[in-house]
C-alpha positions as semicolon CSV with decimal commas, in nm:
position;residue;x (nm);y (nm);z (nm)
1;M;-10,263;-8,513;3,359
2;S;-9,986;-8,369;3,609
3;S;-9,958;-8,407;3,972
4;Q;-9,976;-8,015;4,027
5;T;-10,228;-7,885;4,244
6;I;-10,449;-7,602;4,130
7;T;-10,640;-7,431;4,416
8;Q;-10,932;-7,213;4,299
9;P;-11,107;-6,920;4,527
10;D;-11,490;-6,931;4,538
11;Q;-11,563;-6,699;4,233
12;T;-11,885;-6,529;4,393
13;T;-11,823;-6,198;4,529
14;G;-11,987;-6,063;4,836
15;V;-12,164;-6,398;4,913
16;K;-12,043;-6,626;5,186
17;P;-12,234;-6,940;5,163
18;A;-12,283;-7,007;5,580
19;A;-12,401;-7,377;5,592
20;P;-12,129;-7,650;5,741
21;W;-12,158;-7,832;5,424
22;R;-12,060;-7,582;5,172
23;V;-11,730;-7,591;5,018
24;R;-11,518;-7,299;5,112
25;A;-11,182;-7,439;4,937
26;L;-11,115;-7,635;4,645
27;S;-10,780;-7,808;4,514
28;V;-10,762;-7,976;4,198
29;L;-10,567;-8,291;4,184
30;A;-10,426;-8,521;3,902
31;G;-10,643;-8,820;3,814
32;W;-10,979;-8,636;3,820
33;Q;-10,975;-8,587;4,195
34;L;-11,033;-8,272;4,408
35;A;-10,961;-8,188;4,751
36;V;-11,215;-7,993;4,938
37;T;-11,247;-7,792;5,245
38;F;-11,624;-7,720;5,380
39;N;-11,734;-7,434;5,621
40;D;-11,708;-7,614;5,937
41;G;-11,323;-7,726;5,864
42;L;-11,415;-8,108;5,740
43;Q;-11,160;-8,211;5,474
44;G;-11,190;-8,491;5,206
45;L;-11,140;-8,635;4,881
46;V;-11,374;-8,633;4,587
47;E;-11,279;-8,889;4,308
48;L;-11,456;-8,840;3,964
49;S;-11,282;-9,053;3,738
50;D;-11,589;-9,341;3,705
51;L;-11,817;-9,047;3,688
52;V;-11,633;-8,835;3,401
53;H;-11,522;-9,154;3,210
54;G;-11,854;-9,352;3,224
55;A;-12,105;-9,419;2,911
56;A;-12,347;-9,193;3,090
57;A;-12,107;-8,913;3,196
58;G;-12,366;-8,645;2,980
59;V;-12,283;-8,293;3,137
60;F;-11,964;-8,417;3,293
61;E;-11,807;-8,543;2,977
62;P;-11,621;-8,232;2,886
63;L;-11,428;-8,300;3,185
64;R;-11,228;-8,601;3,029
65;D;-11,006;-8,309;2,916
66;P;-10,764;-8,228;3,205
67;A;-10,744;-7,897;3,094
68;F;-11,102;-7,842;3,143
69;F;-11,132;-7,996;3,462
70;A;-10,895;-7,830;3,597
71;L;-11,120;-7,519;3,564
72;A;-11,310;-7,650;3,832
73;Y;-11,421;-7,334;4,061
74;L;-11,660;-7,249;4,387
75;E;-11,964;-7,070;4,316
76;Y;-12,206;-7,030;4,631
77;G;-12,000;-7,313;4,767
78;A;-12,063;-7,587;4,547
79;V;-11,780;-7,724;4,281
80;T;-11,874;-7,608;3,928
81;W;-11,713;-7,585;3,575
82;P;-11,752;-7,349;3,270
83;N;-12,041;-7,586;3,081
84;G;-12,252;-7,569;3,441
85;A;-12,138;-7,917;3,566
86;D;-12,164;-7,907;3,924
87;L;-12,153;-8,104;4,238
88;S;-12,391;-8,132;4,508
89;P;-12,206;-7,985;4,828
90;S;-12,453;-8,187;5,064
91;A;-12,416;-8,515;4,908
92;M;-12,030;-8,419;4,908
93;Y;-12,040;-8,364;5,249
94;K;-12,209;-8,627;5,391
95;E;-12,010;-8,919;5,226
96;I;-11,673;-8,743;5,289
97;R;-11,800;-8,704;5,685
98;R;-11,881;-9,084;5,669
99;N;-11,597;-9,199;5,478
100;G;-11,303;-8,914;5,380
101;I;-11,362;-8,981;5,048
102;W;-11,675;-8,933;4,788
103;R;-11,629;-9,156;4,478
104;V;-11,862;-9,032;4,193
105;V;-12,019;-9,297;3,992
106;D;-12,218;-9,262;3,691
């Protein structure tokens, strides 16, 4: 995977999730990482390598392909992929607020 950053705007038109823990900006980074900014300005890193490459990856298994991982987008303030995989913005917010990073494991 290249070190190129890919930034995706929220794909939902006309809907602006207002909760402070909703993601408003997303950048896809190398190494199965995401940089996120929440509605209240909190910023942090999401590390998904362990989840994506874990034995119980389930719906996250297609994200092993870097090109598919890079298709991440925002829908109603949640990070989502075309196969329906998504991340809980409230869990992400809580951990990033505490540690600046959310390392998701399977």
